[in-house]
Each structure stands twice: as structure tokens, then as C-alpha cells.
PDB file of N, CA, C, O and CB in Angstrom:
ATOM      1  N   MET A   1       0.828  -1.185   0.000  1.00  0.00           N
ATOM      2  CA  MET A   1       0.000   0.000   0.000  1.00  0.00           C
ATOM      3  C   MET A   1       0.873   1.251   0.000  1.00  0.00           C
ATOM      4  O   MET A   1       0.479   2.279  -0.550  1.00  0.00           O
ATOM      5  CB  MET A   1      -0.942  -0.003   1.206  1.00  0.00           C
ATOM      6  N   GLY A   2       2.030   1.175   0.598  1.00  0.00           N
ATOM      7  CA  GLY A   2       2.917   2.330   0.632  1.00  0.00           C
ATOM      8  C   GLY A   2       3.432   2.696  -0.750  1.00  0.00           C
ATOM      9  O   GLY A   2       3.556   3.876  -1.078  1.00  0.00           O
ATOM     10  N   SER A   3       3.732   1.686  -1.560  1.00  0.00           N
ATOM     11  CA  SER A   3       4.205   1.983  -2.916  1.00  0.00           C
ATOM     12  C   SER A   3       3.104   2.639  -3.741  1.00  0.00           C
ATOM     13  O   SER A   3       3.391   3.488  -4.585  1.00  0.00           O
ATOM     14  CB  SER A   3       4.693   0.700  -3.610  1.00  0.00           C
ATOM     15  N   ASN A   4       1.864   2.263  -3.514  1.00  0.00           N
ATOM     16  CA  ASN A   4       0.761   2.897  -4.218  1.00  0.00           C
ATOM     17  C   ASN A   4       0.653   4.371  -3.847  1.00  0.00           C
ATOM     18  O   ASN A   4       0.333   5.203  -4.696  1.00  0.00           O
ATOM     19  CB  ASN A   4      -0.549   2.177  -3.912  1.00  0.00           C
ATOM     20  N   LEU A   5       0.917   4.698  -2.588  1.00  0.00           N
ATOM     21  CA  LEU A   5       0.869   6.086  -2.150  1.00  0.00           C
ATOM     22  C   LEU A   5       1.919   6.916  -2.886  1.00  0.00           C
ATOM     23  O   LEU A   5       1.654   8.058  -3.262  1.00  0.00           O
ATOM     24  CB  LEU A   5       1.081   6.178  -0.631  1.00  0.00           C
ATOM     25  N   VAL A   6       3.096   6.356  -3.091  1.00  0.00           N
ATOM     26  CA  VAL A   6       4.150   7.059  -3.825  1.00  0.00           C
ATOM     27  C   VAL A   6       3.728   7.264  -5.275  1.00  0.00           C
ATOM     28  O   VAL A   6       3.935   8.342  -5.834  1.00  0.00           O
ATOM     29  CB  VAL A   6       5.484   6.275  -3.756  1.00  0.00           C
ATOM     30  N   ILE A   7       3.143   6.246  -5.884  1.00  0.00           N
ATOM     31  CA  ILE A   7       2.684   6.352  -7.272  1.00  0.00           C
ATOM     32  C   ILE A   7       1.611   7.424  -7.398  1.00  0.00           C
ATOM     33  O   ILE A   7       1.650   8.238  -8.320  1.00  0.00           O
ATOM     34  CB  ILE A   7       2.146   4.998  -7.771  1.00  0.00           C
ATOM     35  N   VAL A   8       0.663   7.428  -6.487  1.00  0.00           N
ATOM     36  CA  VAL A   8      -0.410   8.427  -6.515  1.00  0.00           C
ATOM     37  C   VAL A   8       0.160   9.825  -6.297  1.00  0.00           C
ATOM     38  O   VAL A   8      -0.290  10.782  -6.928  1.00  0.00           O
ATOM     39  CB  VAL A   8      -1.479   8.112  -5.442  1.00  0.00           C
ATOM     40  N   PHE A   9       1.141   9.952  -5.415  1.00  0.00           N
ATOM     41  CA  PHE A   9       1.762  11.254  -5.181  1.00  0.00           C
ATOM     42  C   PHE A   9       2.361  11.812  -6.463  1.00  0.00           C
ATOM     43  O   PHE A   9       2.108  12.964  -6.817  1.00  0.00           O
ATOM     44  CB  PHE A   9       2.839  11.146  -4.100  1.00  0.00           C
ATOM     45  N   PHE A  10       3.154  11.005  -7.163  1.00  0.00           N
ATOM     46  CA  PHE A  10       3.792  11.494  -8.383  1.00  0.00           C
ATOM     47  C   PHE A  10       2.775  11.732  -9.498  1.00  0.00           C
ATOM     48  O   PHE A  10       2.932  12.672 -10.277  1.00  0.00           O
ATOM     49  CB  PHE A  10       4.851  10.505  -8.850  1.00  0.00           C
ATOM     50  N   ALA A  11       1.750  10.910  -9.587  1.00  0.00           N
ATOM     51  CA  ALA A  11       0.703  11.144 -10.588  1.00  0.00           C
ATOM     52  C   ALA A  11      -0.047  12.433 -10.282  1.00  0.00           C
ATOM     53  O   ALA A  11      -0.351  13.204 -11.192  1.00  0.00           O
ATOM     54  CB  ALA A  11      -0.281   9.957 -10.638  1.00  0.00           C
ATOM     55  N   SER A  12      -0.344  12.672  -9.022  1.00  0.00           N
ATOM     56  CA  SER A  12      -1.018  13.907  -8.634  1.00  0.00           C
ATOM     57  C   SER A  12      -0.133  15.116  -8.881  1.00  0.00           C
ATOM     58  O   SER A  12      -0.608  16.160  -9.327  1.00  0.00           O
ATOM     59  CB  SER A  12      -1.427  13.852  -7.169  1.00  0.00           C
ATOM     60  N   LEU A  13       1.145  14.974  -8.593  1.00  0.00           N
ATOM     61  CA  LEU A  13       2.084  16.066  -8.829  1.00  0.00           C
ATOM     62  C   LEU A  13       2.163  16.394 -10.318  1.00  0.00           C
ATOM     63  O   LEU A  13       2.188  17.564 -10.699  1.00  0.00           O
ATOM     64  CB  LEU A  13       3.478  15.704  -8.286  1.00  0.00           C
ATOM     65  N   ALA A  14       2.203  15.372 -11.148  1.00  0.00           N
ATOM     66  CA  ALA A  14       2.232  15.592 -12.597  1.00  0.00           C
ATOM     67  C   ALA A  14       0.957  16.289 -13.069  1.00  0.00           C
ATOM     68  O   ALA A  14       1.016  17.198 -13.898  1.00  0.00           O
ATOM     69  CB  ALA A  14       2.409  14.254 -13.341  1.00  0.00           C
ATOM     70  N   GLY A  15      -0.182  15.872 -12.549  1.00  0.00           N
ATOM     71  CA  GLY A  15      -1.442  16.524 -12.904  1.00  0.00           C
ATOM     72  C   GLY A  15      -1.474  17.972 -12.457  1.00  0.00           C
ATOM     73  O   GLY A  15      -1.938  18.844 -13.192  1.00  0.00           O
ATOM     74  N   PHE A  16      -0.985  18.230 -11.263  1.00  0.00           N
ATOM     75  CA  PHE A  16      -0.944  19.604 -10.740  1.00  0.00           C
ATOM     76  C   PHE A  16      -0.035  20.471 -11.596  1.00  0.00           C
ATOM     77  O   PHE A  16      -0.411  21.584 -11.964  1.00  0.00           O
ATOM     78  CB  PHE A  16      -0.461  19.619  -9.273  1.00  0.00           C
ATOM     79  N   ILE A  17       1.151  19.978 -11.917  1.00  0.00           N
ATOM     80  CA  ILE A  17       2.096  20.746 -12.737  1.00  0.00           C
ATOM     81  C   ILE A  17       1.517  20.985 -14.133  1.00  0.00           C
ATOM     82  O   ILE A  17       1.652  22.077 -14.685  1.00  0.00           O
ATOM     83  CB  ILE A  17       3.457  20.009 -12.839  1.00  0.00           C
ATOM     84  N   GLY A  18       0.875  19.968 -14.698  1.00  0.00           N
ATOM     85  CA  GLY A  18       0.262  20.121 -16.016  1.00  0.00           C
ATOM     86  C   GLY A  18      -0.835  21.178 -16.032  1.00  0.00           C
ATOM     87  O   GLY A  18      -0.903  21.994 -16.951  1.00  0.00           O
ATOM     88  N   LYS A  19      -1.681  21.163 -15.032  1.00  0.00           N
ATOM     89  CA  LYS A  19      -2.759  22.157 -14.957  1.00  0.00           C
ATOM     90  C   LYS A  19      -2.188  23.549 -14.721  1.00  0.00           C
ATOM     91  O   LYS A  19      -2.645  24.516 -15.331  1.00  0.00           O
ATOM     92  CB  LYS A  19      -3.755  21.796 -13.836  1.00  0.00           C
ATOM     93  N   ALA A  20      -1.196  23.660 -13.844  1.00  0.00           N
ATOM     94  CA  ALA A  20      -0.592  24.960 -13.558  1.00  0.00           C
ATOM     95  C   ALA A  20       0.155  25.496 -14.779  1.00  0.00           C
ATOM     96  O   ALA A  20       0.117  26.697 -15.046  1.00  0.00           O
ATOM     97  CB  ALA A  20       0.361  24.856 -12.359  1.00  0.00           C
ATOM     98  N   ALA A  21       0.833  24.620 -15.522  1.00  0.00           N
ATOM     99  CA  ALA A  21       1.613  25.046 -16.687  1.00  0.00           C
ATOM    100  C   ALA A  21       0.721  25.548 -17.819  1.00  0.00           C
ATOM    101  O   ALA A  21       1.140  26.392 -18.610  1.00  0.00           O
ATOM    102  CB  ALA A  21       2.479  23.897 -17.187  1.00  0.00           C
ATOM    103  N   THR A  22      -0.489  25.041 -17.901  1.00  0.00           N
ATOM    104  CA  THR A  22      -1.403  25.469 -18.970  1.00  0.00           C
ATOM    105  C   THR A  22      -2.322  26.598 -18.520  1.00  0.00           C
ATOM    106  O   THR A  22      -3.278  26.944 -19.213  1.00  0.00           O
ATOM    107  CB  THR A  22      -2.241  24.289 -19.449  1.00  0.00           C
ATOM    108  N   GLY A  23      -2.028  27.165 -17.365  1.00  0.00           N
ATOM    109  CA  GLY A  23      -2.793  28.322 -16.908  1.00  0.00           C
ATOM    110  C   GLY A  23      -4.116  27.991 -16.259  1.00  0.00           C
ATOM    111  O   GLY A  23      -4.952  28.879 -16.091  1.00  0.00           O
ATOM    112  N   GLN A  24      -4.332  26.755 -15.893  1.00  0.00           N
ATOM    113  CA  GLN A  24      -5.588  26.341 -15.268  1.00  0.00           C
ATOM    114  C   GLN A  24      -5.424  26.358 -13.745  1.00  0.00           C
ATOM    115  O   GLN A  24      -5.621  25.342 -13.079  1.00  0.00           O
ATOM    116  CB  GLN A  24      -6.017  24.922 -15.763  1.00  0.00           C
ATOM    117  N   PHE A  25      -5.061  27.519 -13.208  1.00  0.00           N
ATOM    118  CA  PHE A  25      -4.777  27.626 -11.782  1.00  0.00           C
ATOM    119  C   PHE A  25      -5.966  27.284 -10.893  1.00  0.00           C
ATOM    120  O   PHE A  25      -5.767  26.635  -9.866  1.00  0.00           O
ATOM    121  CB  PHE A  25      -4.313  29.007 -11.470  1.00  0.00           C
ATOM    122  N   PRO A  26      -7.200  27.688 -11.232  1.00  0.00           N
ATOM    123  CA  PRO A  26      -8.319  27.286 -10.356  1.00  0.00           C
ATOM    124  C   PRO A  26      -8.465  25.762 -10.260  1.00  0.00           C
ATOM    125  O   PRO A  26      -8.761  25.230  -9.191  1.00  0.00           O
ATOM    126  CB  PRO A  26      -9.630  27.893 -10.869  1.00  0.00           C
ATOM    127  N   VAL A  27      -8.255  25.069 -11.381  1.00  0.00           N
ATOM    128  CA  VAL A  27      -8.348  23.603 -11.367  1.00  0.00           C
ATOM    129  C   VAL A  27      -7.203  23.020 -10.547  1.00  0.00           C
ATOM    130  O   VAL A  27      -7.407  22.084  -9.774  1.00  0.00           O
ATOM    131  CB  VAL A  27      -8.325  23.031 -12.812  1.00  0.00           C
ATOM    132  N   ALA A  28      -5.997  23.570 -10.711  1.00  0.00           N
ATOM    133  CA  ALA A  28      -4.843  23.079  -9.961  1.00  0.00           C
ATOM    134  C   ALA A  28      -5.035  23.292  -8.461  1.00  0.00           C
ATOM    135  O   ALA A  28      -4.706  22.420  -7.657  1.00  0.00           O
ATOM    136  CB  ALA A  28      -3.560  23.778 -10.434  1.00  0.00           C
ATOM    137  N   LEU A  29      -5.566  24.444  -8.093  1.00  0.00           N
ATOM    138  CA  LEU A  29      -5.803  24.712  -6.672  1.00  0.00           C
ATOM    139  C   LEU A  29      -6.912  23.820  -6.119  1.00  0.00           C
ATOM    140  O   LEU A  29      -6.847  23.391  -4.966  1.00  0.00           O
ATOM    141  CB  LEU A  29      -6.163  26.189  -6.460  1.00  0.00           C
ATOM    142  N   ALA A  30      -7.925  23.539  -6.933  1.00  0.00           N
ATOM    143  CA  ALA A  30      -8.991  22.634  -6.497  1.00  0.00           C
ATOM    144  C   ALA A  30      -8.440  21.229  -6.280  1.00  0.00           C
ATOM    145  O   ALA A  30      -8.820  20.551  -5.326  1.00  0.00           O
ATOM    146  CB  ALA A  30     -10.136  22.606  -7.530  1.00  0.00           C
ATOM    147  N   LEU A  31      -7.545  20.791  -7.164  1.00  0.00           N
ATOM    148  CA  LEU A  31      -6.913  19.478  -6.988  1.00  0.00           C
ATOM    149  C   LEU A  31      -6.114  19.443  -5.689  1.00  0.00           C
ATOM    150  O   LEU A  31      -6.194  18.478  -4.928  1.00  0.00           O
ATOM    151  CB  LEU A  31      -5.995  19.148  -8.188  1.00  0.00           C
ATOM    152  N   LEU A  32      -5.353  20.490  -5.445  1.00  0.00           N
ATOM    153  CA  LEU A  32      -4.555  20.556  -4.232  1.00  0.00           C
ATOM    154  C   LEU A  32      -5.441  20.581  -2.989  1.00  0.00           C
ATOM    155  O   LEU A  32      -5.142  19.926  -1.991  1.00  0.00           O
ATOM    156  CB  LEU A  32      -3.652  21.785  -4.260  1.00  0.00           C
ATOM    157  N   ALA A  33      -6.531  21.341  -3.059  1.00  0.00           N
ATOM    158  CA  ALA A  33      -7.448  21.431  -1.919  1.00  0.00           C
ATOM    159  C   ALA A  33      -8.140  20.100  -1.648  1.00  0.00           C
ATOM    160  O   ALA A  33      -8.474  19.806  -0.500  1.00  0.00           O
ATOM    161  CB  ALA A  33      -8.494  22.517  -2.165  1.00  0.00           C
ATOM    162  N   GLY A  34      -8.360  19.297  -2.672  1.00  0.00           N
ATOM    163  CA  GLY A  34      -8.998  18.002  -2.483  1.00  0.00           C
ATOM    164  C   GLY A  34      -8.034  16.910  -2.056  1.00  0.00           C
ATOM    165  O   GLY A  34      -8.392  16.021  -1.283  1.00  0.00           O
ATOM    166  N   VAL A  35      -6.814  16.978  -2.560  1.00  0.00           N
ATOM    167  CA  VAL A  35      -5.832  15.943  -2.266  1.00  0.00           C
ATOM    168  C   VAL A  35      -5.370  16.007  -0.817  1.00  0.00           C
ATOM    169  O   VAL A  35      -5.158  14.972  -0.185  1.00  0.00           O
ATOM    170  CB  VAL A  35      -4.639  16.072  -3.197  1.00  0.00           C
ATOM    171  N   THR A  36      -5.217  17.206  -0.294  1.00  0.00           N
ATOM    172  CA  THR A  36      -4.681  17.356   1.062  1.00  0.00           C
ATOM    173  C   THR A  36      -5.572  16.700   2.118  1.00  0.00           C
ATOM    174  O   THR A  36      -5.081  15.843   2.852  1.00  0.00           O
ATOM    175  CB  THR A  36      -4.506  18.830   1.388  1.00  0.00           C
ATOM    176  N   PRO A  37      -6.849  17.055   2.233  1.00  0.00           N
ATOM    177  CA  PRO A  37      -7.674  16.359   3.228  1.00  0.00           C
ATOM    178  C   PRO A  37      -7.961  14.911   2.838  1.00  0.00           C
ATOM    179  O   PRO A  37      -8.131  14.055   3.706  1.00  0.00           O
ATOM    180  CB  PRO A  37      -8.986  17.101   3.424  1.00  0.00           C
ATOM    181  N   GLY A  38      -8.013  14.637   1.539  1.00  0.00           N
ATOM    182  CA  GLY A  38      -8.267  13.273   1.095  1.00  0.00           C
ATOM    183  C   GLY A  38      -7.160  12.320   1.485  1.00  0.00           C
ATOM    184  O   GLY A  38      -7.424  11.174   1.848  1.00  0.00           O
ATOM    185  N   SER A  39      -5.924  12.779   1.412  1.00  0.00           N
ATOM    186  CA  SER A  39      -4.813  11.916   1.807  1.00  0.00           C
ATOM    187  C   SER A  39      -4.828  11.651   3.307  1.00  0.00           C
ATOM    188  O   SER A  39      -4.524  10.542   3.746  1.00  0.00           O
ATOM    189  CB  SER A  39      -3.480  12.544   1.400  1.00  0.00           C
ATOM    190  N   TRP A  40      -5.181  12.664   4.092  1.00  0.00           N
ATOM    191  CA  TRP A  40      -5.265  12.463   5.542  1.00  0.00           C
ATOM    192  C   TRP A  40      -6.376  11.470   5.879  1.00  0.00           C
ATOM    193  O   TRP A  40      -6.179  10.546   6.669  1.00  0.00           O
ATOM    194  CB  TRP A  40      -5.512  13.809   6.265  1.00  0.00           C
ATOM    195  N   PHE A  41      -7.544  11.673   5.270  1.00  0.00           N
ATOM    196  CA  PHE A  41      -8.679  10.776   5.525  1.00  0.00           C
ATOM    197  C   PHE A  41      -8.348   9.354   5.081  1.00  0.00           C
ATOM    198  O   PHE A  41      -8.672   8.389   5.773  1.00  0.00           O
ATOM    199  CB  PHE A  41      -9.947  11.281   4.797  1.00  0.00           C
ATOM    200  N   GLY A  42      -7.706   9.233   3.932  1.00  0.00           N
ATOM    201  CA  GLY A  42      -7.336   7.910   3.432  1.00  0.00           C
ATOM    202  C   GLY A  42      -6.351   7.197   4.327  1.00  0.00           C
ATOM    203  O   GLY A  42      -6.444   5.984   4.517  1.00  0.00           O
ATOM    204  N   SER A  43      -5.404   7.939   4.882  1.00  0.00           N
ATOM    205  CA  SER A  43      -4.440   7.297   5.781  1.00  0.00           C
ATOM    206  C   SER A  43      -5.113   6.845   7.078  1.00  0.00           C
ATOM    207  O   SER A  43      -4.770   5.799   7.628  1.00  0.00           O
ATOM    208  CB  SER A  43      -3.280   8.257   6.096  1.00  0.00           C
ATOM    209  N   GLN A  44      -6.066   7.633   7.560  1.00  0.00           N
ATOM    210  CA  GLN A  44      -6.801   7.240   8.763  1.00  0.00           C
ATOM    211  C   GLN A  44      -7.647   5.993   8.503  1.00  0.00           C
ATOM    212  O   GLN A  44      -7.673   5.071   9.319  1.00  0.00           O
ATOM    213  CB  GLN A  44      -7.694   8.396   9.246  1.00  0.00           C
ATOM    214  N   LEU A  45      -8.327   5.973   7.379  1.00  0.00           N
ATOM    215  CA  LEU A  45      -9.164   4.832   7.017  1.00  0.00           C
ATOM    216  C   LEU A  45      -8.313   3.603   6.734  1.00  0.00           C
ATOM    217  O   LEU A  45      -8.661   2.493   7.136  1.00  0.00           O
ATOM    218  CB  LEU A  45     -10.028   5.165   5.800  1.00  0.00           C
ATOM    219  N   GLY A  46      -7.193   3.807   6.037  1.00  0.00           N
ATOM    220  CA  GLY A  46      -6.313   2.689   5.696  1.00  0.00           C
ATOM    221  C   GLY A  46      -5.706   2.029   6.911  1.00  0.00           C
ATOM    222  O   GLY A  46      -5.441   0.827   6.895  1.00  0.00           O
ATOM    223  N   GLY A  47      -5.480   2.789   7.962  1.00  0.00           N
ATOM    224  CA  GLY A  47      -4.926   2.219   9.182  1.00  0.00           C
ATOM    225  C   GLY A  47      -5.917   1.346   9.925  1.00  0.00           C
ATOM    226  O   GLY A  47      -5.526   0.486  10.715  1.00  0.00           O
ATOM    227  N   ARG A  48      -7.187   1.563   9.676  1.00  0.00           N
ATOM    228  CA  ARG A  48      -8.231   0.801  10.378  1.00  0.00           C
ATOM    229  C   ARG A  48      -8.800  -0.350   9.552  1.00  0.00           C
ATOM    230  O   ARG A  48      -9.344  -1.309  10.100  1.00  0.00           O
ATOM    231  CB  ARG A  48      -9.354   1.725  10.774  1.00  0.00           C
ATOM    232  N   ALA A  49      -8.671  -0.248   8.240  1.00  0.00           N
ATOM    233  CA  ALA A  49      -9.271  -1.256   7.357  1.00  0.00           C
ATOM    234  C   ALA A  49      -8.362  -2.478   7.256  1.00  0.00           C
ATOM    235  O   ALA A  49      -7.141  -2.359   7.358  1.00  0.00           O
ATOM    236  CB  ALA A  49      -9.533  -0.664   5.948  1.00  0.00           C
ATOM    237  N   PRO A  50      -8.955  -3.644   7.058  1.00  0.00           N
ATOM    238  CA  PRO A  50      -8.144  -4.852   6.869  1.00  0.00           C
ATOM    239  C   PRO A  50      -7.340  -4.777   5.560  1.00  0.00           C
ATOM    240  O   PRO A  50      -7.821  -4.250   4.557  1.00  0.00           O
ATOM    241  CB  PRO A  50      -9.047  -6.108   6.868  1.00  0.00           C
ATOM    242  N   THR A  51      -6.139  -5.298   5.586  1.00  0.00           N
ATOM    243  CA  THR A  51      -5.259  -5.251   4.421  1.00  0.00           C
ATOM    244  C   THR A  51      -5.909  -5.904   3.207  1.00  0.00           C
ATOM    245  O   THR A  51      -5.781  -5.405   2.089  1.00  0.00           O
ATOM    246  CB  THR A  51      -3.930  -5.935   4.732  1.00  0.00           C
ATOM    247  N   ARG A  52      -6.589  -6.991   3.417  1.00  0.00           N
ATOM    248  CA  ARG A  52      -7.233  -7.690   2.297  1.00  0.00           C
ATOM    249  C   ARG A  52      -8.269  -6.810   1.613  1.00  0.00           C
ATOM    250  O   ARG A  52      -8.360  -6.796   0.386  1.00  0.00           O
ATOM    251  CB  ARG A  52      -7.890  -8.982   2.783  1.00  0.00           C
ATOM    252  N   ALA A  53      -9.044  -6.083   2.392  1.00  0.00           N
ATOM    253  CA  ALA A  53     -10.051  -5.181   1.820  1.00  0.00           C
ATOM    254  C   ALA A  53      -9.388  -4.052   1.046  1.00  0.00           C
ATOM    255  O   ALA A  53      -9.877  -3.659  -0.013  1.00  0.00           O
ATOM    256  CB  ALA A  53     -10.952  -4.606   2.924  1.00  0.00           C
ATOM    257  N   LEU A  54      -8.286  -3.526   1.559  1.00  0.00           N
ATOM    258  CA  LEU A  54      -7.569  -2.463   0.862  1.00  0.00           C
ATOM    259  C   LEU A  54      -7.009  -2.956  -0.466  1.00  0.00           C
ATOM    260  O   LEU A  54      -7.075  -2.253  -1.475  1.00  0.00           O
ATOM    261  CB  LEU A  54      -6.440  -1.920   1.737  1.00  0.00           C
ATOM    262  N   ARG A  55      -6.460  -4.165  -0.463  1.00  0.00           N
ATOM    263  CA  ARG A  55      -5.920  -4.724  -1.709  1.00  0.00           C
ATOM    264  C   ARG A  55      -7.015  -4.953  -2.739  1.00  0.00           C
ATOM    265  O   ARG A  55      -6.823  -4.674  -3.923  1.00  0.00           O
ATOM    266  CB  ARG A  55      -5.191  -6.037  -1.430  1.00  0.00           C
ATOM    267  N   ARG A  56      -8.150  -5.454  -2.304  1.00  0.00           N
ATOM    268  CA  ARG A  56      -9.258  -5.689  -3.236  1.00  0.00           C
ATOM    269  C   ARG A  56      -9.805  -4.376  -3.790  1.00  0.00           C
ATOM    270  O   ARG A  56     -10.138  -4.284  -4.971  1.00  0.00           O
ATOM    271  CB  ARG A  56     -10.382  -6.471  -2.543  1.00  0.00           C
ATOM    272  N   THR A  57      -9.893  -3.369  -2.935  1.00  0.00           N
ATOM    273  CA  THR A  57     -10.361  -2.061  -3.388  1.00  0.00           C
ATOM    274  C   THR A  57      -9.395  -1.471  -4.404  1.00  0.00           C
ATOM    275  O   THR A  57      -9.821  -0.945  -5.432  1.00  0.00           O
ATOM    276  CB  THR A  57     -10.531  -1.105  -2.200  1.00  0.00           C
ATOM    277  N   LEU A  58      -8.097  -1.555  -4.125  1.00  0.00           N
ATOM    278  CA  LEU A  58      -7.099  -1.060  -5.068  1.00  0.00           C
ATOM    279  C   LEU A  58      -7.177  -1.815  -6.384  1.00  0.00           C
ATOM    280  O   LEU A  58      -7.103  -1.206  -7.451  1.00  0.00           O
ATOM    281  CB  LEU A  58      -5.695  -1.177  -4.476  1.00  0.00           C
ATOM    282  N   CYS A  59      -7.323  -3.117  -6.325  1.00  0.00           N
ATOM    283  CA  CYS A  59      -7.449  -3.932  -7.530  1.00  0.00           C
ATOM    284  C   CYS A  59      -8.665  -3.513  -8.343  1.00  0.00           C
ATOM    285  O   CYS A  59      -8.577  -3.372  -9.563  1.00  0.00           O
ATOM    286  CB  CYS A  59      -7.545  -5.417  -7.165  1.00  0.00           C
ATOM    287  N   ALA A  60      -9.789  -3.314  -7.684  1.00  0.00           N
ATOM    288  CA  ALA A  60     -11.008  -2.903  -8.382  1.00  0.00           C
ATOM    289  C   ALA A  60     -10.827  -1.548  -9.046  1.00  0.00           C
ATOM    290  O   ALA A  60     -11.290  -1.343 -10.168  1.00  0.00           O
ATOM    291  CB  ALA A  60     -12.190  -2.859  -7.415  1.00  0.00           C
ATOM    292  N   ARG A  61     -10.170  -0.632  -8.377  1.00  0.00           N
ATOM    293  CA  ARG A  61      -9.938   0.701  -8.951  1.00  0.00           C
ATOM    294  C   ARG A  61      -9.028   0.616 -10.170  1.00  0.00           C
ATOM    295  O   ARG A  61      -9.247   1.319 -11.156  1.00  0.00           O
ATOM    296  CB  ARG A  61      -9.323   1.645  -7.898  1.00  0.00           C
ATOM    297  N   ILE A  62      -8.025  -0.227 -10.113  1.00  0.00           N
ATOM    298  CA  ILE A  62      -7.116  -0.390 -11.252  1.00  0.00           C
ATOM    299  C   ILE A  62      -7.853  -1.003 -12.429  1.00  0.00           C
ATOM    300  O   ILE A  62      -7.665  -0.575 -13.568  1.00  0.00           O
ATOM    301  CB  ILE A  62      -5.906  -1.264 -10.869  1.00  0.00           C
ATOM    302  N   VAL A  63      -8.690  -2.001 -12.173  1.00  0.00           N
ATOM    303  CA  VAL A  63      -9.463  -2.636 -13.245  1.00  0.00           C
ATOM    304  C   VAL A  63     -10.400  -1.628 -13.891  1.00  0.00           C
ATOM    305  O   VAL A  63     -10.514  -1.588 -15.116  1.00  0.00           O
ATOM    306  CB  VAL A  63     -10.264  -3.836 -12.703  1.00  0.00           C
ATOM    307  N   VAL A  64     -11.071  -0.816 -13.085  1.00  0.00           N
ATOM    308  CA  VAL A  64     -11.989   0.200 -13.634  1.00  0.00           C
ATOM    309  C   VAL A  64     -11.213   1.221 -14.464  1.00  0.00           C
ATOM    310  O   VAL A  64     -11.666   1.615 -15.539  1.00  0.00           O
ATOM    311  CB  VAL A  64     -12.766   0.918 -12.491  1.00  0.00           C
ATOM    312  N   ALA A  65     -10.052   1.651 -13.979  1.00  0.00           N
ATOM    313  CA  ALA A  65      -9.239   2.611 -14.724  1.00  0.00           C
ATOM    314  C   ALA A  65      -8.782   2.020 -16.055  1.00  0.00           C
ATOM    315  O   ALA A  65      -8.810   2.704 -17.078  1.00  0.00           O
ATOM    316  CB  ALA A  65      -8.022   3.042 -13.891  1.00  0.00           C
ATOM    317  N   CYS A  66      -8.364   0.763 -16.049  1.00  0.00           N
ATOM    318  CA  CYS A  66      -7.955   0.092 -17.288  1.00  0.00           C
ATOM    319  C   CYS A  66      -9.118  -0.035 -18.255  1.00  0.00           C
ATOM    320  O   CYS A  66      -8.960   0.192 -19.454  1.00  0.00           O
ATOM    321  CB  CYS A  66      -7.380  -1.290 -16.983  1.00  0.00           C
ATOM    322  N   ALA A  67     -10.279  -0.395 -17.743  1.00  0.00           N
ATOM    323  CA  ALA A  67     -11.461  -0.526 -18.598  1.00  0.00           C
ATOM    324  C   ALA A  67     -11.829   0.819 -19.213  1.00  0.00           C
ATOM    325  O   ALA A  67     -12.209   0.893 -20.381  1.00  0.00           O
ATOM    326  CB  ALA A  67     -12.650  -1.088 -17.796  1.00  0.00           C
ATOM    327  N   ARG A  68     -11.714   1.875 -18.423  1.00  0.00           N
ATOM    328  CA  ARG A  68     -12.040   3.202 -18.965  1.00  0.00           C
ATOM    329  C   ARG A  68     -11.040   3.617 -20.053  1.00  0.00           C
ATOM    330  O   ARG A  68     -11.432   4.195 -21.067  1.00  0.00           O
ATOM    331  CB  ARG A  68     -12.055   4.253 -17.832  1.00  0.00           C
ATOM    332  N   MET A  69      -9.758   3.325 -19.844  1.00  0.00           N
ATOM    333  CA  MET A  69      -8.763   3.652 -20.858  1.00  0.00           C
ATOM    334  C   MET A  69      -9.010   2.866 -22.141  1.00  0.00           C
ATOM    335  O   MET A  69      -8.901   3.410 -23.240  1.00  0.00           O
ATOM    336  CB  MET A  69      -7.356   3.374 -20.332  1.00  0.00           C
ATOM    337  N   LEU A  70      -9.341   1.589 -21.998  1.00  0.00           N
ATOM    338  CA  LEU A  70      -9.656   0.781 -23.183  1.00  0.00           C
ATOM    339  C   LEU A  70     -10.890   1.304 -23.897  1.00  0.00           C
ATOM    340  O   LEU A  70     -10.933   1.338 -25.127  1.00  0.00           O
ATOM    341  CB  LEU A  70      -9.864  -0.681 -22.794  1.00  0.00           C
ATOM    342  N   TRP A  71     -11.887   1.708 -23.133  1.00  0.00           N
ATOM    343  CA  TRP A  71     -13.114   2.267 -23.711  1.00  0.00           C
ATOM    344  C   TRP A  71     -12.805   3.532 -24.504  1.00  0.00           C
ATOM    345  O   TRP A  71     -13.329   3.734 -25.600  1.00  0.00           O
ATOM    346  CB  TRP A  71     -14.145   2.572 -22.605  1.00  0.00           C
ATOM    347  N   ASP A  72     -11.948   4.381 -23.937  1.00  0.00           N
ATOM    348  CA  ASP A  72     -11.585   5.619 -24.632  1.00  0.00           C
ATOM    349  C   ASP A  72     -10.815   5.339 -25.918  1.00  0.00           C
ATOM    350  O   ASP A  72     -10.922   6.104 -26.877  1.00  0.00           O
ATOM    351  CB  ASP A  72     -10.754   6.513 -23.717  1.00  0.00           C
ATOM    352  N   LEU A  73     -10.044   4.260 -25.953  1.00  0.00           N
ATOM    353  CA  LEU A  73      -9.336   3.891 -27.168  1.00  0.00           C
ATOM    354  C   LEU A  73     -10.284   3.396 -28.263  1.00  0.00           C
ATOM    355  O   LEU A  73     -10.101   3.686 -29.445  1.00  0.00           O
ATOM    356  CB  LEU A  73      -8.306   2.825 -26.858  1.00  0.00           C
ATOM    357  N   VAL A  74     -11.296   2.648 -27.839  1.00  0.00           N
ATOM    358  CA  VAL A  74     -12.218   2.043 -28.797  1.00  0.00           C
ATOM    359  C   VAL A  74     -13.241   3.053 -29.317  1.00  0.00           C
ATOM    360  O   VAL A  74     -13.558   3.072 -30.506  1.00  0.00           O
ATOM    361  CB  VAL A  74     -12.936   0.861 -28.157  1.00  0.00           C
ATOM    362  N   VAL A  75     -13.747   3.883 -28.422  1.00  0.00           N
ATOM    363  CA  VAL A  75     -14.821   4.806 -28.806  1.00  0.00           C
ATOM    364  C   VAL A  75     -14.302   6.118 -29.251  1.00  0.00           C
ATOM    365  O   VAL A  75     -15.081   7.003 -29.607  1.00  0.00           O
ATOM    366  CB  VAL A  75     -15.767   5.016 -27.682  1.00  0.00           C
TER     367      VAL A  75
END
């Protein structure tokens, strides 16, 4: 789960830099405002949830993301 946090951090950072570089500062600030409390809440929830449930949730999210990317390629 810790490695996933690092991956999400760098992906979020890339999204923030991309939005800021293209002049979309309100969107970049909204992302920052959402990520900060969301990461705290997620760490609190992750500490209480069973590891198996966290792994299954992460797996489901990855599958949905892959399906959406494939859908965007096809349609």
C-alpha cells in the first residue's frame, strides 16, 4: 500500500504541474485542496481497514481505470 501512495503522489504532482503550466490555476488549486484532506482521511481509514479489503479495493480501482482507458481507445 505504501508503494501505491508514492505512485499516486507522483501522478497527482504531474497533474498539478500540467494544470498549472497550462494556466488552469483554479483547477490546480482545487486538486490541491482536495488531495490534502483526502490523503489524511485515506491514511486514517487505511490504518483501520483490513489489508485484504484495501488490496481488493485497489485492484477494483485499477481494473476500472484500465477498462475506462480501453473504452476511450475504442470509442
